[in-house]
N, C-alpha and C positions, 0 to 999 in steps of 0.2 A: 745424458738424458735423465730426467728425474724418474725415479722408480714409480711404477704404476700404483703400488700400494699407498704411496704418499698422496697421490691425487684422490684416490678413493677415500682415504681417511679424512681428507679435507672436506669432501662432500658430506660424509657421514657426520662429522662434527657440526657442520652447518645445519643439517637436518635435525640433529639432537637439540641444538640450541633453539631452533624454531619451535619445536614442540615443547620444550621446557618453558618457553616464554608464553606461547599461545594456547597450550593444552590441546586436547583432542578436538575432533570435529572437522579435521581437514584431511583430504586424501594425500597419501604419500606422494603420488605422482606430481601434484602441484607444488608440494614442499621441496621435492627433489629438483624441480625446474628452477625454483627460487635459489636453492643452494648452488646449483650450477652457475647461475647468473652472478651470484656474489663472488664465488671463487674465481670465475673467469675474469671478472672485473678487477679483482685484487691482483691476479697474476699478470694481467695486461699492464696494470700500473707498475708492476715490478719488471716490466720489459721482457717477460718471458716469451710473449707472443707478439707477432707483428700487427695483428688486428683482432677486434673482438670476435669476429666470426670464427676464426681459427681457434681461439681460446675456448669459446663456448662448445664448439664441436668436439674439441679434444676432451673436455671434461664430461660431456654427454657420453662419448665413446668409452671413457674410462669406466663408467658405471654399467655399460651394456655390452657393446660389441667386444671390447677388450677383455671382459670377464666371461665372454661367451654366454651372455644372458640377454633375454629380451627386457625391455623397460618394465613391463608388468611383473616379470619374474624377480627382477632386482627389487622392485617396490615391495613385493610380497615378503621377501626375506628381511627387508628393513622393518616392515610392519611387525613381523614376529619378534625381531630383536627388541624393538621399542616396547612390545607387550610382555617381554620377559623371557623370550626363547631365542638366544643368539646362535644356536647350534648351526643352522643352515648358512647363516652369514659367515660364521667363523670358518666353516668348511670351504666356502668360496674364497675367502681372503687367504686361507692357508695354502692355496695353490697358486697364489700370485707371486710373481718375481719380486724380491725384496722383502718378503714376509719375514724371513728369519732375522733380518737386521732390525725390523720394526715390530717384532713379536710383542715386546712389552707394551708398545703404544697401542697395538691392536687389542690386546687383552684388557688394557686399561679402559679403552673406549667401549668395548663390548660389555664390560661390567656395569656400564651406566645404561640406564633405560628409563623410560617414562611410563608410569603406570596409568592405564586408561580404564574408565568404567566400561567402555566399548572399544572394540578393535579399531585401529586407525583406518585400515582398508580391508573390510571383511572378505573380499573375494580376490582371487588371483588376478583377475582382469579388472583393472581400475579404469575410470572414465578417461577419455582422451583429454589432453590439455586444450585450453580455449582455442588455440590457433588452428586446430585440426578438426573442429566440429563440422560435420556434414549435415546440411539441412535440406529438407524438401518442403517447398511452399505448400501451405494448407489448401490452396485452391487449384492444385495441379489437376485433379480429377473432377472439378465442379461441373463442367459442361456435360449435359446428358448425351448429346450427340455432337462431339467436337468435329470440326472440319479437318479432314486429313489431306495433306499435300506432301508429295515427294520432293525432297530437297537434297542437294549435294552441298555439304559443308566442308570447308577447309579451315582447320583450326591449328593455331600455334601451340606446341607443347611448351608451357612456361616452366621456369625454374621454381617449382613450388617449394622446394626446400629453402631457398633464399627468402621467398615471401613469408613462409611460416616463421623463420628465424626473426625476420624484421617485426612481424606482428607480436611475437613473444617479447622482443626487446622493448617494444613500445607499449606493452601491456594492453594491446588492442585499443589503445586510445587514439582517436582521430587526430592527425597532425594539424588539422585546421581548427577544430573546436575543442579538442581534448576529451570528448565523450567516448565511452566504450558502450556498445549496445549490450544491455544485460540479457542473459538467457535464463538459466536455471542453476541452482546449487553453486552460485558464485561464478559461473562461466560467463564470459563475455565474447563479443564477436566484432570483427573488423575485416576489411578487405584491402588487398594490395592493389594499388593503382600505378600503372606505367604512365609517367608524365608525358613522355614522347611515345606515342603508341607503337606497338610492335608491328612489324610487317609493312608491306608496300601500301601507301607511298611514304610513310613516316620513317620506317626502319629504325625505331628506337631500340636501344640496347636493353637486354634483360639483366640489368645490374642494379644493386641497391642505390646507386647514384641516380637512377632513373625511376625510382619507386617512392611512393608515399603510402603510408598506412592511413586509411580513411574509413569513416563510417559510411554506410550504404548511401545515405542522401548526398553527402559531399562527393562520394565516388561517382554517382550518377551525374551530378552537376559538372564534374570535371570531364567525364567521358563525353558529355554532350556540349561542352564548351560554354556552359551557362555562367561560369565564374572564372575570373582571372586568379592567378596565384601570386602571392607576395612572399618571396623567400624569407625575408626578415621576420615575418609574422608567423611562420610555420613553427610548430613545436618540434624541436630537433634534439638528437643525441649527439654528443661530441664526436663519435666515430661513425655516425651515419651521415656521410657527406653527400649532399644533393648537388648535382652539377647545375650551376646557374644557366648554362646554355639550354638545358632541358626545360627549365622554367620559362626562359625567353621564347622557346619554340611553342610551348603551350599558349602563352599569352598572344603570340603573333599569328599562330596558325590554327590552333584548336579553338580558342575562345572566340565567341561570336562578337 
């Protein structure tokens, strides 16, 4: 098994490269996610992993769970390193298995930094990535005297981790039109759509092969059967395989 220190160093090198090219003005959290994607893609091509999901999850965990850090805590240490203070990051890496073998590589990397006029991420808690934004509609409390009704709701608990990973991999770009809904500070928004709906009577699987990443308009049109789907025209990733049978089900059963 590859030493953890090597995985972390690969991520840190990508982060350093990104800031060296683009300069300041970007949150560490976003740059880290890009670095994870790049390293995961590279290692998948080297046949280290069976699929992209496992590769991405492994590198995300390498920077957080396996270092016993939260993502914001890791980002804060990276921010201080890039701003000229590698002490906390050095302390974390010094406790990682394989450090003694790669001590020279660690020290060489930590000696490099990017000088910013302003800190990259001034607070310990950085904004969440685009795929986890929680929004409340602006008109929720518009009604002066809203009608109240008692309802019993049965809801399926969906695999939100899978949906979030897919949205991240597609950069929140709709697989039908290619657009990502802009929010603020560079964040974007998209939704995960189950092609064959979950639950009775459709009983669709909660798997990537039954999911599309869509903008809100196209998501609503698909949910309501207002449009048919053409597998060949969808924007796809090589390792996000969509099951043709699910497309057929939508076009014959859902679409009006």
